[in-house]
C-alpha positions as CSV (number, residue, x, y, z in Angstrom):
1,M,6.3,-60.5,-48.1
2,T,7.8,-63.7,-46.8
3,P,6.7,-65.5,-43.6
4,D,9.9,-64.5,-42.0
5,D,9.2,-60.8,-42.8
6,D,5.7,-61.1,-41.4
7,T,7.1,-62.6,-38.2
8,K,9.6,-59.9,-37.8
9,D,6.9,-57.3,-38.4
10,Q,4.7,-58.8,-35.7
11,K,7.7,-58.9,-33.3
12,N,8.4,-55.2,-34.0
13,K,4.8,-54.3,-33.3
14,R,4.7,-56.2,-30.1
15,M,8.0,-54.6,-29.0
16,R,6.7,-51.1,-29.8
17,L,3.5,-51.9,-27.9
18,A,5.5,-53.1,-24.9
19,I,7.7,-50.0,-25.0
20,A,4.6,-47.7,-25.1
21,I,3.0,-49.5,-22.2
22,A,6.2,-49.2,-20.2
23,I,6.4,-45.5,-20.9
24,V,2.8,-44.9,-19.9
25,G,3.4,-46.9,-16.7
26,V,6.5,-44.8,-15.9
27,V,4.5,-41.6,-16.5
28,I,1.6,-42.8,-14.3
29,F,4.0,-43.8,-11.5
30,A,5.8,-40.5,-11.7
31,A,2.5,-38.6,-11.6
32,V,1.2,-40.6,-8.6
33,F,4.6,-40.2,-6.8
34,S,4.6,-36.5,-7.4
35,Y,1.0,-36.1,-6.2
36,V,1.9,-38.0,-3.0
37,L,4.9,-35.7,-2.5
38,I,2.9,-32.5,-3.2
39,G,0.1,-33.7,-0.9
40,A,2.6,-34.4,1.8
41,G,4.1,-31.0,1.3
42,L,0.8,-29.3,1.5
43,F,-0.1,-31.3,4.6
44,A,3.3,-30.3,6.2
45,T,2.7,-26.7,5.2
46,K,-0.8,-26.8,6.9
47,Q,0.7,-28.4,10.0
48,A,3.4,-25.7,10.1
49,Q,0.8,-22.9,9.7
50,D,-1.2,-24.3,12.6
51,T,1.9,-24.2,14.8
52,T,2.9,-20.6,13.8
53,Y,-0.1,-19.3,15.8
54,K,1.6,-20.2,19.1
55,G,4.3,-17.8,20.4
56,Y,3.5,-14.9,18.1
57,L,2.6,-12.6,21.0
58,A,6.2,-12.6,22.2
59,A,8.8,-10.0,21.2
60,P,9.9,-10.0,17.6
61,E,13.5,-11.0,18.3
62,A,12.2,-14.2,19.8
63,N,10.5,-15.0,16.5
64,A,13.1,-14.0,14.0
65,G,12.3,-15.3,10.6
66,R,8.8,-16.5,11.5
67,Q,5.8,-15.2,9.6
68,M,2.3,-14.3,10.6
69,A,-0.8,-16.2,9.3
70,Y,-4.2,-17.1,10.6
71,T,-7.1,-19.3,9.5
72,P,-10.0,-17.1,8.5
73,S,-13.2,-17.5,10.5
74,P,-16.6,-17.8,8.8
75,Q,-17.8,-14.8,10.8
76,Y,-14.9,-12.6,9.6
77,D,-15.2,-13.7,6.0
78,A,-18.9,-12.9,6.0
79,N,-17.8,-9.3,5.8
80,Y,-16.3,-10.2,2.4
81,A,-19.2,-12.1,0.9
82,D,-18.8,-10.0,-2.3
83,S,-15.2,-10.9,-2.7
84,S,-14.4,-14.0,-4.8
85,F,-10.9,-15.5,-4.7
86,S,-9.8,-18.1,-7.2
87,P,-9.7,-21.6,-5.7
88,G,-6.6,-23.8,-5.6
89,F,-2.9,-23.1,-5.0
90,E,-0.5,-20.9,-6.9
91,D,2.2,-23.0,-8.6
92,F,4.8,-20.3,-8.1
93,N,4.8,-17.2,-6.0
94,T,6.6,-14.4,-8.1
95,E,5.5,-11.4,-6.0
96,E,8.0,-8.6,-5.7
97,Y,8.5,-6.1,-2.9
98,N,10.9,-3.3,-2.4
99,A,13.4,-3.9,0.5
100,I,12.7,-1.8,3.6
101,T,15.6,-0.8,5.9
102,D,14.2,-0.4,9.4
103,R,15.7,2.9,10.6
104,G,17.0,3.2,14.2
105,F,17.2,6.1,16.6
106,V,19.0,9.2,15.5
107,S,20.5,11.9,17.7
108,P,19.4,15.5,16.9
109,L,23.0,16.5,17.6
110,V,23.9,14.5,14.5
111,E,20.7,15.0,12.4
112,P,18.5,17.8,13.7
113,L,16.3,17.7,10.6
114,S,14.0,14.8,9.5
115,T,12.6,15.3,6.0
116,F,10.2,13.1,4.0
117,A,7.6,13.1,1.3
118,S,3.9,12.7,2.3
119,S,2.1,9.5,1.6
120,V,-1.6,8.6,1.8
121,D,-1.1,5.3,0.1
122,T,-2.9,2.4,1.8
123,A,-2.0,-0.6,-0.4
124,S,0.3,-2.2,2.2
125,Y,-2.4,-2.5,4.8
126,S,-5.1,-3.9,2.6
127,L,-2.6,-6.4,1.0
128,A,-1.4,-7.6,4.4
129,R,-5.1,-7.9,5.6
130,A,-5.9,-10.0,2.5
131,K,-2.8,-12.2,3.1
132,L,-3.8,-12.8,6.7
133,R,-7.4,-13.6,5.7
134,K,-6.1,-16.3,3.4
135,G,-3.6,-17.7,5.9
136,D,-0.7,-16.6,3.7
137,P,2.6,-15.3,5.3
138,V,3.2,-11.6,5.7
139,T,6.9,-10.8,5.3
140,P,8.6,-7.7,6.7
141,D,9.0,-6.0,3.3
142,M,5.3,-6.1,2.8
143,V,4.7,-3.9,5.8
144,R,5.0,-0.1,5.2
145,I,4.0,1.2,8.6
146,E,2.8,4.6,7.3
147,E,0.3,2.9,5.0
148,F,-1.1,0.9,7.9
149,I,-1.5,4.1,9.9
150,N,-2.9,6.2,7.1
151,Y,-5.5,3.6,6.1
152,F,-7.7,4.9,9.0
153,K,-9.4,8.3,9.5
154,Y,-8.4,10.7,12.3
155,D,-10.2,13.7,13.8
156,Y,-7.8,16.5,12.9
157,S,-8.7,20.2,12.8
158,E,-9.8,21.4,9.4
159,P,-8.0,24.3,7.6
160,T,-9.5,27.7,8.4
161,D,-7.1,30.2,6.9
162,G,-7.6,29.6,3.2
163,S,-4.7,27.1,3.0
164,P,-5.7,23.7,1.8
165,L,-3.7,22.0,4.6
166,T,-3.3,22.4,8.4
167,I,-1.0,20.9,10.9
168,S,-1.8,19.1,14.2
169,A,0.6,17.7,16.8
170,E,0.2,15.6,20.0
171,F,2.5,13.8,22.4
172,G,1.8,10.5,24.1
173,Y,3.6,7.4,25.3
174,A,4.8,4.5,23.1
175,P,2.7,1.5,24.3
176,W,5.5,-0.9,23.5
177,N,8.1,1.1,25.5
178,R,6.7,3.4,28.2
179,E,10.1,5.1,28.6
180,H,9.7,6.5,25.1
181,L,7.3,9.2,23.9
182,L,5.3,9.2,20.7
183,L,4.8,12.4,18.6
184,Q,1.8,12.3,16.3
185,I,1.8,14.8,13.4
186,G,-1.4,15.2,11.4
187,I,-1.8,17.0,8.1
188,Q,-5.4,17.6,7.3
189,A,-6.6,18.6,3.8
190,E,-9.7,20.6,3.1
191,E,-12.7,18.6,2.0
192,V,-14.3,19.6,-1.3
193,D,-17.9,18.7,-1.9
194,M,-17.7,16.5,-5.0
195,S,-21.1,17.7,-6.2
196,K,-19.4,21.1,-6.5
197,A,-16.1,19.8,-7.7
198,P,-14.9,20.6,-11.3
199,P,-15.7,18.1,-14.0
200,A,-13.5,15.1,-14.3
201,N,-11.6,13.7,-17.3
202,L,-11.0,10.0,-16.3
203,V,-9.1,7.3,-18.2
204,F,-9.7,3.8,-17.0
205,L,-6.5,2.0,-17.9
206,I,-7.2,-1.7,-17.4
207,D,-4.7,-4.7,-17.6
208,V,-6.4,-7.5,-19.5
209,S,-3.4,-9.7,-19.9
210,G,-3.5,-13.4,-19.2
211,S,-2.2,-13.0,-15.6
212,M,-5.4,-11.1,-14.8
213,R,-7.7,-14.1,-15.7
214,S,-9.3,-14.7,-12.3
215,D,-12.2,-13.6,-10.2
216,N,-10.1,-11.6,-7.7
217,K,-8.3,-9.8,-10.6
218,L,-10.3,-8.9,-13.8
219,G,-13.5,-10.0,-12.3
220,L,-13.1,-7.7,-9.3
221,V,-11.7,-4.9,-11.7
222,R,-15.0,-5.0,-13.6
223,Q,-17.0,-4.8,-10.4
224,S,-14.9,-1.9,-9.2
225,F,-15.3,0.2,-12.3
226,M,-19.0,-0.5,-12.4
227,L,-19.2,1.1,-9.0
228,L,-17.3,4.1,-10.1
229,T,-19.3,4.5,-13.3
230,Q,-22.6,4.6,-11.4
231,S,-21.3,7.7,-9.4
232,L,-20.2,9.7,-12.6
233,R,-21.8,13.1,-13.2
234,D,-23.1,14.1,-16.6
235,T,-20.2,16.7,-16.9
236,D,-17.6,14.0,-16.4
237,R,-15.7,12.3,-19.3
238,V,-14.5,8.7,-19.5
239,S,-12.1,6.9,-21.8
240,I,-11.2,3.2,-21.5
241,V,-7.8,1.9,-22.5
242,T,-6.8,-1.7,-22.2
243,Y,-3.5,-3.5,-22.7
244,A,-2.3,-7.1,-23.1
245,G,0.1,-7.9,-25.9
246,T,-0.9,-4.5,-27.4
247,D,-2.9,-1.5,-26.1
248,A,-6.4,-0.6,-27.3
249,T,-8.6,2.4,-26.8
250,L,-12.1,1.1,-26.5
251,L,-13.9,4.3,-25.5
252,E,-12.8,7.9,-25.6
253,G,-14.3,11.1,-24.2
254,V,-17.7,9.6,-23.4
255,T,-19.7,11.7,-21.0
256,G,-21.1,10.5,-17.6
257,E,-24.6,10.5,-19.1
258,D,-23.6,7.4,-21.2
259,K,-23.3,5.1,-18.3
260,A,-24.9,2.2,-20.2
261,E,-22.3,2.4,-22.9
262,I,-19.4,2.6,-20.4
263,M,-20.7,-0.3,-18.4
264,S,-21.2,-2.4,-21.5
265,V,-17.6,-2.0,-22.5
266,I,-16.4,-2.8,-18.9
267,E,-18.6,-5.9,-18.8
268,S,-17.2,-7.2,-22.1
269,L,-13.5,-7.2,-21.0
270,E,-11.8,-10.5,-21.2
271,A,-8.2,-11.5,-20.2
272,G,-5.5,-13.0,-22.4
273,G,-2.0,-12.5,-23.8
274,S,1.2,-10.9,-22.5
275,T,1.5,-7.6,-20.6
276,Y,2.6,-4.5,-22.5
277,G,2.0,-2.2,-19.6
278,S,4.2,0.7,-20.9
279,G,2.2,0.8,-24.1
280,G,-1.0,1.0,-22.2
281,I,0.4,3.8,-20.0
282,T,1.4,5.9,-23.0
283,A,-1.9,5.4,-24.7
284,A,-3.8,6.3,-21.5
285,Y,-2.0,9.5,-21.0
286,A,-2.5,10.4,-24.7
287,A,-6.2,9.9,-24.3
288,A,-6.2,12.0,-21.1
289,E,-4.3,14.8,-23.0
290,R,-6.8,14.8,-25.9
291,N,-9.7,15.2,-23.5
292,F,-7.9,17.5,-21.0
293,I,-10.3,19.7,-19.0
294,Q,-8.6,23.0,-18.1
295,G,-9.2,23.6,-14.4
296,G,-10.8,20.2,-14.1
297,I,-9.9,16.8,-12.6
298,N,-7.6,15.0,-15.0
299,R,-6.6,11.5,-13.9
300,V,-5.6,8.0,-15.1
301,I,-6.8,5.1,-13.0
302,L,-4.6,2.1,-13.6
303,A,-6.0,-1.4,-12.5
304,T,-3.4,-4.1,-12.7
305,D,-1.4,-6.8,-10.8
306,G,1.8,-5.0,-12.0
307,D,3.2,-8.0,-13.8
308,F,4.6,-6.2,-16.9
309,N,6.5,-8.5,-19.2
310,V,6.6,-6.8,-22.6
311,G,8.1,-3.3,-23.5
312,V,9.3,-1.2,-20.5
313,T,9.4,-3.6,-17.6
314,S,12.1,-2.5,-15.1
315,E,11.4,-0.2,-12.1
316,G,13.9,2.3,-13.4
317,E,12.5,2.5,-16.9
318,L,8.9,2.7,-15.5
319,S,10.0,5.5,-13.2
320,R,11.4,7.5,-16.0
321,L,8.3,6.9,-18.2
322,I,5.9,8.0,-15.5
323,G,8.2,10.9,-14.6
324,E,7.9,12.3,-18.1
325,K,4.1,12.3,-17.8
326,R,4.1,13.8,-14.3
327,D,4.1,17.5,-15.2
328,S,1.3,17.2,-17.7
329,G,-1.3,18.1,-15.1
330,I,-2.7,14.6,-15.2
331,F,-2.6,12.7,-11.9
332,L,-2.5,8.9,-11.4
333,S,-4.3,6.4,-9.2
334,I,-3.0,2.8,-8.9
335,L,-5.5,0.0,-8.0
336,G,-3.7,-3.3,-7.4
337,Y,-5.4,-6.7,-7.7
338,G,-4.6,-10.3,-7.1
339,M,-1.9,-12.5,-5.5
340,G,0.8,-14.9,-6.5
341,N,2.4,-12.7,-9.1
342,Y,1.6,-9.2,-7.6
343,K,4.4,-6.7,-8.2
344,D,4.1,-4.3,-5.2
345,N,7.4,-2.7,-6.0
346,K,6.2,-1.5,-9.4
347,M,3.0,-0.2,-8.0
348,E,4.9,1.8,-5.4
349,T,7.2,3.2,-8.1
350,L,4.4,4.2,-10.4
351,A,2.5,5.9,-7.6
352,K,5.5,7.7,-6.1
353,D,6.8,9.0,-9.4
354,G,3.5,9.8,-11.1
355,H,1.9,12.2,-8.6
356,G,-0.3,9.3,-7.6
357,N,-1.6,7.1,-4.8
358,A,-1.6,3.4,-4.6
359,Y,-4.4,1.2,-3.2
360,Y,-4.8,-2.6,-3.1
361,I,-8.3,-3.9,-3.8
362,D,-8.9,-7.2,-2.1
363,S,-12.7,-7.1,-2.1
364,L,-15.7,-5.2,-3.4
365,L,-15.9,-3.6,0.0
366,E,-12.4,-2.1,-0.4
367,A,-13.4,-0.9,-3.9
368,Q,-16.4,0.7,-2.3
369,R,-14.2,2.5,0.2
370,V,-11.6,3.8,-2.2
371,L,-13.8,4.7,-5.2
372,I,-17.1,5.7,-3.6
373,E,-16.8,6.6,0.1
374,E,-13.5,8.4,-0.5
375,M,-14.0,9.3,-4.1
376,G,-13.2,13.0,-3.5
377,A,-9.9,12.1,-1.8
378,T,-9.0,9.5,-4.5
379,L,-9.8,11.7,-7.5
380,N,-9.5,15.3,-6.5
381,T,-6.0,16.5,-5.6
382,V,-5.8,19.6,-3.4
383,A,-2.0,19.8,-2.9
384,K,0.9,18.2,-4.6
385,D,4.6,17.8,-3.8
386,V,3.8,17.8,-0.1
387,K,7.0,17.6,2.0
388,L,7.4,17.5,5.8
389,Q,10.4,18.6,7.8
390,V,10.8,18.3,11.5
391,E,13.6,20.0,13.5
392,F,14.2,18.5,17.0
393,N,15.6,20.5,19.9
394,P,18.4,18.5,21.5
395,D,17.7,20.1,24.9
396,A,14.4,18.2,24.8
397,V,15.0,15.2,22.6
398,K,17.9,12.8,23.0
399,G,16.9,10.6,20.0
400,Y,14.1,10.2,17.6
401,R,12.9,7.6,15.1
402,L,10.3,8.1,12.3
403,L,8.0,5.1,12.0
404,G,7.7,4.1,8.4
405,Y,8.3,6.4,5.3
406,E,11.6,4.6,4.7
407,N,11.1,4.8,0.9
408,R,9.9,8.4,1.2
409,M,13.0,9.9,2.9
410,L,14.4,13.2,1.5
411,N,17.6,15.1,2.0
412,A,17.3,18.1,4.2
413,Q,18.1,20.4,1.3
414,D,15.3,18.8,-0.8
415,F,12.7,20.5,1.4
416,D,13.3,24.0,-0.1
417,D,14.0,22.7,-3.7
418,D,10.9,23.0,-5.8
419,T,12.3,20.7,-8.5
420,I,12.2,17.8,-6.1
421,H,8.8,16.0,-6.4
422,A,6.9,14.5,-3.4
423,G,3.5,13.1,-2.5
424,V,0.0,14.4,-3.3
425,V,-2.9,14.9,-0.9
426,G,-6.6,14.6,-2.0
427,S,-9.7,16.3,-0.8
428,G,-10.4,15.4,2.8
429,H,-7.3,13.3,3.1
430,S,-5.2,13.3,6.2
431,V,-1.5,12.4,6.5
432,T,-0.3,10.9,9.8
433,A,3.3,10.5,10.9
434,L,4.5,9.1,14.2
435,Y,7.9,9.7,15.7
436,E,9.2,7.6,18.6
437,I,11.2,9.8,20.9
438,I,13.8,9.2,23.6
439,P,13.5,12.2,26.0
440,A,16.6,14.3,26.8
441,G,16.8,13.0,30.4
442,S,17.0,9.3,29.5
443,D,20.0,7.2,30.3
444,E,19.5,5.2,27.1
445,E,22.4,5.3,24.6
446,V,21.8,6.9,21.2
447,P,24.3,6.5,18.5
448,G,26.3,9.8,18.0
449,I,29.4,11.2,16.4
450,D,32.3,12.8,18.3
451,L,33.4,15.9,16.5
452,R,36.9,17.2,16.6
453,Y,36.5,20.7,15.3
454,Q,32.8,21.6,15.6
455,Q,31.0,22.4,18.8
456,R,27.3,22.0,19.3
457,I,25.6,25.1,20.6
458,T,21.9,25.0,21.5
459,T,19.6,28.0,22.1
460,P,17.4,27.9,25.2
461,S,13.8,27.6,24.1
462,D,10.4,26.3,25.3
463,E,10.0,24.7,21.9
464,L,10.5,20.9,21.8
465,L,10.5,20.8,18.0
466,H,9.4,22.6,14.9
467,I,7.2,21.2,12.1
468,A,7.3,22.7,8.6
469,V,5.2,21.6,5.5
470,R,5.8,22.7,1.9
471,Y,3.2,22.1,-0.8
472,K,2.1,23.3,-4.2
473,L,-1.4,23.9,-5.5
474,P,-2.4,21.2,-8.1
475,D,-1.7,23.6,-11.0
476,G,1.2,25.5,-9.3
477,D,5.0,25.4,-9.7
478,E,6.0,27.3,-6.6
479,S,5.7,25.8,-3.1
480,R,4.0,27.4,-0.2
481,L,5.1,27.0,3.5
482,I,3.1,26.4,6.6
483,E,4.8,25.9,10.0
484,R,3.9,24.9,13.6
485,P,6.2,24.9,16.7
486,V,5.5,22.3,19.3
487,T,6.1,23.6,22.9
488,K,5.9,22.2,26.4
489,A,2.3,23.4,26.5
490,D,1.5,20.7,23.9
491,L,2.4,18.0,26.4
492,T,-0.7,16.3,27.8
493,T,-1.3,13.7,30.5
494,K,-4.1,11.9,28.6
495,S,-3.9,10.6,25.0
496,S,-6.6,11.5,22.6
497,D,-8.5,8.9,20.5
498,N,-6.3,9.9,17.6
499,M,-3.2,9.0,19.5
500,L,-4.6,5.8,21.0
501,W,-5.7,4.4,17.6
502,A,-2.6,5.5,15.7
503,S,-0.2,3.9,18.3
504,A,-2.3,0.7,18.3
505,V,-2.0,0.4,14.5
506,A,1.7,1.3,14.6
507,E,2.4,-1.5,17.2
508,F,0.4,-4.0,15.0
509,A,2.6,-3.1,12.0
510,L,5.8,-3.1,14.1
511,S,5.0,-6.6,15.2
512,L,4.4,-7.8,11.7
513,R,7.6,-6.0,10.6
514,Q,9.5,-7.8,13.4
515,S,11.2,-4.5,14.1
516,K,14.4,-4.9,16.2
517,F,14.0,-1.3,17.4
518,A,10.6,-2.1,19.0
519,P,11.3,-5.4,20.9
520,G,8.3,-4.9,23.1
521,A,5.8,-4.6,20.3
522,S,3.2,-7.4,20.1
523,I,-0.2,-8.0,18.6
524,Q,-1.6,-8.6,22.1
525,G,-0.3,-5.2,23.1
526,A,-1.7,-3.5,20.0
527,L,-5.1,-5.1,20.6
528,K,-5.1,-3.8,24.2
529,T,-4.5,-0.3,23.1
530,A,-7.0,-0.5,20.2
531,R,-9.7,-1.6,22.6
532,S,-9.1,1.6,24.7
533,A,-9.9,3.7,21.6
534,D,-13.3,4.4,20.0
535,Y,-13.4,1.6,17.5
536,R,-17.0,0.3,17.5
537,T,-18.5,3.2,15.5
538,D,-16.0,2.8,12.6
539,P,-16.3,-0.4,10.6
540,Y,-12.7,-0.3,9.5
541,R,-11.4,0.1,13.0
542,L,-13.8,-2.7,14.2
543,E,-12.5,-4.9,11.4
544,L,-8.9,-4.6,12.6
545,V,-9.8,-5.3,16.2
546,E,-11.6,-8.5,15.1
547,L,-8.6,-9.4,13.0
548,M,-6.2,-9.0,15.9
549,E,-8.6,-10.9,18.2
550,I,-8.5,-13.8,15.8
551,L,-4.7,-13.7,15.7
552,V,-4.5,-13.6,19.5
553,K,-7.0,-16.4,19.9
554,N,-5.2,-18.6,17.3
555,A,-1.9,-17.9,19.1
556,E,-3.3,-19.2,22.3
557,L,-4.6,-22.5,20.9
């Protein structure tokens, strides 16, 4: 090598070193600059959240597009000491919710019949509660009013005539509009003593994909199923199926006596890989079918964030897949976990189409409520394909509006059609529905239709409306009918505790929903009504009152 070549080589080395240093410098500058921007953005977000507290007590139309949030207090979060949320911020929020179309008032001259499928799902309420606790926004599509109302217990009459269901009805005033009435319909299911219930064949279907790798997902799933395992009877059978990139059957047909083996498998679960949810669903139903108990409780319990990304992933395909399994006599429970990528729309589809119920587990306390305190209702179905139909008398009702159940509406002719599937009701469950009613003597305008050829003829009657419920027994194919007319004698001057609490919860949900059909609804109004009910003896009612108090206090700061 000549001296000139050596000089050139040294020059090239120095040049490469200079270029490398320059690149590193640019990368460091970009990283620092990005960090500053992100920090500024987070600070701005925090500042914006602090200001959203003010003005939330006003009517929703004055706050169009705004979202509810609050900073959790240490006292409130002490109730959730067993719940562990992953620290840090989500890079992207890919949560999905079905759109909800807020229904307005309808004239009984146009639509005398209101028909819908029952729902005892509660996922929407516990998810919104978790969002508010974290200071995250609650958007209108997250709020299914019926799931807020049905989260709580009500004191309805128990069935006494051999039917698994009974109907209650009561009138009161709408707190957000004293010119309107509220009709509360309660469907109460018989309560079966779980110690005397038939043996259970349970399949724990657990999502162990990479998206479940956090304490408030797979960590909380493990804790939830540990709780359930401890309450198993010796006559019960358990299978455990997991899915990530593929499905795996880790345990099959083990009896409730083998709690140590079941808990050992649960404890060993680790997250990783993609999400082949449809494969797991197919494998879980296959395991349930192989261990099917004739006359027993046969159920798949799916724990997931719903973020399916391999195999069948669309809502339509999942609906058809679950629908094929629906008539096998195997019921479904959905336990949702986590935030940031939570697919609420898929959870709702799976529950609605699979003879199932959907819950959102945001803490070990909520797992305790769903799987232990209400185990009979969660696991033991007493009626399926439960449909409600209300006929309104136009002589008494000028307009009506069903609060919630937007995604559960049925055509009038579906009520008598036994091929149309609907909701399920478990042991001890109650189904509550609220109608906001404009009385016949009101001057308020209700949208109607002028008919050229038909003439509306009404029959004089003391009945204000008529309630009908159809249901099938868990192993039946033909529906049964129960009915209850509501007359002027049912009108009372003083609201019961049931009515006070249900109307308070409804107003809370309407305020979060920002319903344009309830412009007077506010959290302050909901809190006032809730305080007039008996809330101190029920920890879940007390929890909501404390939550509303924090929201109101933060709004006044």
